[in-house]
N, C-alpha and C positions, 0 to 999 in steps of 0.2 A: 504493500500500500504506500510505501515511502515515495515512489515516483509521482503518485497522484497528488500527495500533499505538496511535494516540491513543485509540481506544475502549477498548482493553485498559487503558491507563493510567488513564483516567477511572473505570473499574469499580473499580480497586484504590484510587484516590485518594479517592473519595467513599464512604467505608466505611459510614456510617450509612444513607444512602439506598440503597446497594447491598444492605446486609444486610436492610433492610425489604422490598425488592422480592423478593429471593431467598426470604426467609421466606414471603412470600405465595404464591409459586409452589410452594414445598416443601410447605406446608400443604395446598394444593389437590391436589397429586399424591399425597401420603401418604393423604389422605382417599379419593381415587379408588381407589387400590390396595387399601386396607383394606376399604372398603365393598363393592367388587366381589367381592373374595375372600371376605368374610363372607357375601355373598349366595350365592355358589357353594357355600360350605361348608354353608350352611343348606339349600340345595336338595339337596345330596348326602345330608345327614343325614336330611332328611324323606323322600326317595325311597328311601333305602337299605333300611329294613325291609320296605316293600311290594315293592320289586324283588327282595328275597331270596326272595319268594314267586313272582316272575315276574308280579306284578300291579301295577296303578297305582291301583285303587280297590276299595272293598268296598261291596257293595250289601246292605242289610238292611231289614227293617221293624221299627222300634223301637216301634211301636204295633200293636195287633191290626188285621188287615185284613178280618176276618169276625166274625160274632157268636160263632162257635166257633173261637177262635184256636188251640187245641191247646196243646202244651207249649212254652214259650219257654226261652231260655237266656241267661245273662249271658256276654258275650264281652269283648273288649278295651275299656279305658277305661270300664268299668262300664255299658256299653250293653246293654240287654235287647233281644233280637231274637226275633221271632215267625216261625213257619214260613210258607212260601208254596209254591205248586206249582212243581215243577222245570221245567215247560214254560215258565215265565217266562224262563228262561235263553235260550231260542230267540228270544224277543222282544227281550231285551237285546242279543243278538248282531246284531240288525238295525239297531241305532242306528248312524248314521254315525260312523266313527272307532273303533268297538269291534272289536278283533281276536280276543279270546278271552273266554269266560265259563265259569267253572268252578264246579260246584255243591259245596256243603259243608253238612253237617248236624251241629250241635253240640248236646250235651245235658249238663247238669251235674247231678250228684247229690252233694250235700254238697261236699267239696273236690275231687272227681274229675270231670273233664270228658271225655266220650267224643266223638270226632270222626269222622264218616263222610266218606270221600273217594272219589273216582273214581280208582282206581289207573292208569287209562290216561292220565291227565293228569300228565305228568312234566316239563312246562315251567312251568306255573302251578299251584300247589297249596299247601295249608297246610303240607305236609310233602313233601319231594322225595327222590328216590333218593340224592342227594348228602348227605342228612342222616343216613343210616344209618351207625352206628359199629360195629354188631355184628349179624350175621344178614343178613336180606334185606328187600327192599321188598315191599309187597303186590302180588299178581298179580290180574288182573281177575276170575278165577274163584275167588278165595279166599273161603271162608266159615268163620266160627268161629275166625279167626286175627287177630292184632293186632300193632301196633307200640306200644312203650311208651317214654315219655320217660325219659331216662337218670337224672334225679334221682328220679323215682318208682320206677324199677327199683332204684336203689341203696338207697332208703329201705326197700323191702320185699324186698330180696334177690332180685329177679327176673332171670332169665337167659333166653336163647333156649331154648325148650322148656318154660319154666315156664307155669303157668296163672294168668291174671288174670281177675277176675270183675267184671262190670258188668251186673247183672241176668241175665247168662248167662256161662258160662265161655268164655274165649278162650285159645287157645294163642299164646304170645309167639313170633313169628318174627323180630323185629328190635328193636333198641334204637336210639333216635334222639336226636340232639342238636338240640334246638329252638334255632335261631339268631335267631329274630325276637322275642325277649324277650316282652313282654306282648301282642303282636299276634296274636290268634286262637290263643293257646297252649292246647293240650289235654294230657291225661295219657295217654289211650289213643286210638290211631288204628286204625280198622277199615274194612272195605269199606262203602260208603255203603248198600248194600242191607241189610247186617246191622244197621246202626244204625236204619234206617227200620223194620225189623221189631221191634227191641227196644223202641222208644218208640212203636210203633203209629202211624207216620206214613208210610204208603206213598205214594210219589211226592212227598214233601215235603222241602224243604231250608229252612235259615234264613239262609244266607250265600251270596253269589255273588261270587267273585273276578273282577275285570274287568281285562283288559289292553287298552291302546289302541295304535294304530299310532304315534301321535305323542304322547309324554308331555307336550309343551308345550301340547297341547290338552285336558289333563285338566279344567281348570275349565269349558271350554265343553261338553265331553261330559257332565260331571257335572251341569251345569245342565239340559242337554237331557233327561237321564234323570229328573231330579227333576220336570221339567215333565210328562213322560209318565206318571210314577207318583208323584203328589203325596204319598202317604202314606209313601213310601220314605225312607230315610236313606242318603246317600252319604258314605262315609268316605274322604277323600283323604289323601295323604302329609302335607299341612299340618295336617290335623286330628290325626293321630297325633303329629306333631312338637310340637304345642302342649303336649302332655302329657309327651312323652319327652325333648325337648331342653332346654326351659326357657330359650329365647332368643327375642328379638324377631324376627319375620318381616320380612325386607326382600328384595324382589325385585331381580334384577340390573339390570333396566331402571330401577327407582327409584334404585338406587345410581349408575348412570351419570348420570341426570338431576341428582341432588344434586351429584355431582362436577363436572359441566359447568357447573352454576350457580355453584359455587365458583370454577371457572376464569374464568368471565365476571366475577365480582367481582374476582379477582386482576388481570384485564386492566384493569378500570376504575381500580383502585388504581395499576397500573403506568402508565397514561396520566397520571393526576394527578401521580404522582411524576416522570415524565419531563418533563411540562410545567413542573413546579417547577424541574427541573434546567436546562431551557432558559432560564427567566427568570434563574436564578442565573448562567448562563454567557453571557448576552447579549453582554457585552463580548468574551469569548473568541471567540464565533462571529463577531462583527464583525471582529475582528483576523484570524482565519483566512481569512475571505472577502477581506479586504483584501490578504492575501499570496498570493492565487491559488486558494483553495479554491472549487470550484463548488458549485452546489446539490446535485448528486448526492453529492459528498464529504461534505457536512454531513449529508444524510439517511442515508447509509451509516453514518456515525459513530454517530448516535443509535440507529438500528435495531440495529446490531451490539451496542451497549452493552446494550440491552434484551434482545436475543436471548441474549447471554452470561449475563445474569442468569436468564433462563428456563431455559437449559441447566443451569446450576449448581443452580438450584432443583429442576429435574426429577430430577437425579441424587440430590440430598439427599432429596427427597420419595420417590423410589423405594426408597432404602435404608431410610428410616423406615417406609414403607408395607410393605416386605417384613417387617421386624421385627414391626410391629404385626399383620400378617396371620398370621404364625407363631403369635403369642400367641392371637389370636382363634380360629384354626382348631383349635389344640390344646385350647382350653377350651370350644368349641362342641360339643354333642352329648348332654349329659346321660346318660341311660340307654343311648343308642346308642353313645357313645364319641366321642373326638375326631374332628373332621371331617377331620383330616389323613390318616386312614385311607381317606378317600373321594376327596379332592382335594388337589392340590399347588399351590404358587405358580406362576402362569403367567408365564414369562419374557417372552412377547409382551406381556402386560399392563404389565410394567415398561417395556418399550420404548415402548409406546403412551403411557404416562404422560410419559416424557421428551419424546416428539414433541409432545404436547399442550402441555407447558410451553414448549418452544421456539416453537411456533406462537403461543402466548399472548404470549410475549415480543416476537415480531415484531409482533403485532397491537397490543400496548401501545405500541410505539415509532413506529408509522407516523405517527399524527397529530402527536405532538410533533416528529417529524423534519420533517414538512411545514411546521409552524409555524416551525421553526428555519431551514429552507432559504429561506423567504420574506424573512427579514431581509436588508436591504442593509447593507453596511459602515457607511454614513453613519448609518442608523437605529440600528444597534447601538451605535455610539459615542456618539450623542446621547442614548441611553436612560440613560446613567450620567453 
């Protein structure tokens, strides 16, 4: 047990070297925790608005696809979308990985936007039954009735049973609270067939909401759709977040890569520091071996010192990373709101950070320990 007590004493005795080593491990782990949580917060914020619709992507044509494109409409992010045949939703559904495709037809007249939906789609849609705050949702056989955004209803004193006009009169059957901010937000929601008749676009839509089986494959599926329909535009969560969150995009895999690179740098600095410590303590090591310490005892001492520094650095880094993550998550989100509403600090990540720091400490101490163990008492004493 003597090497263990000796290692503890050396950690507290060589304060400057110990502090620099601990600081290196702490910075690496704090960066790991902060970057990974920031990446998770970013992902949650970017996916949140679309997942509120039950979707992962939006398919549109932002340029005419025929010589007679018909009437287009501005939607989210100032994108102008042109109509296309609703039968295209069947083709989109055949793309590998696509789970659901929902048709939508939007039309803007001055400051008012009319949105046609399929009321049978109650999992993925621009407005869902859970968004109703007064009245009822649309039924599949409804004609001449509509849902109205609550802000528009308040502005014009509309209630359930009132009449709202958009080229034709609609009876208001429900007031809705649009929770997706600027993403495909409309003023009036009616049955898709009604809207197609009003704007003289039978069988036409201009937006398709797409949900995939594995959200992690959104980039791959989006690219596949774009290859199949080159004139189309795919809007993913990241595209929306670029406007709504106002933060730099960083993926979790990138965060891990950066953090592990920092851990590798910390190990190299640790090796250099421990080699310096071995040189400084050449005489001590020689004396210890002269009084009976074996190679294993010397190696254990050096490795334990380095491991303790990694352990302390891991704890300090995890605490600092937790605090930094709380700040980052509370300020990430922009229009969407703080990412803390979507994701919380992962205790497992803190534990992983500490484990990485300890493993890094062990790795940093192995080579210097081996060098120290090779010293013979005579060599060590002659060196000074």
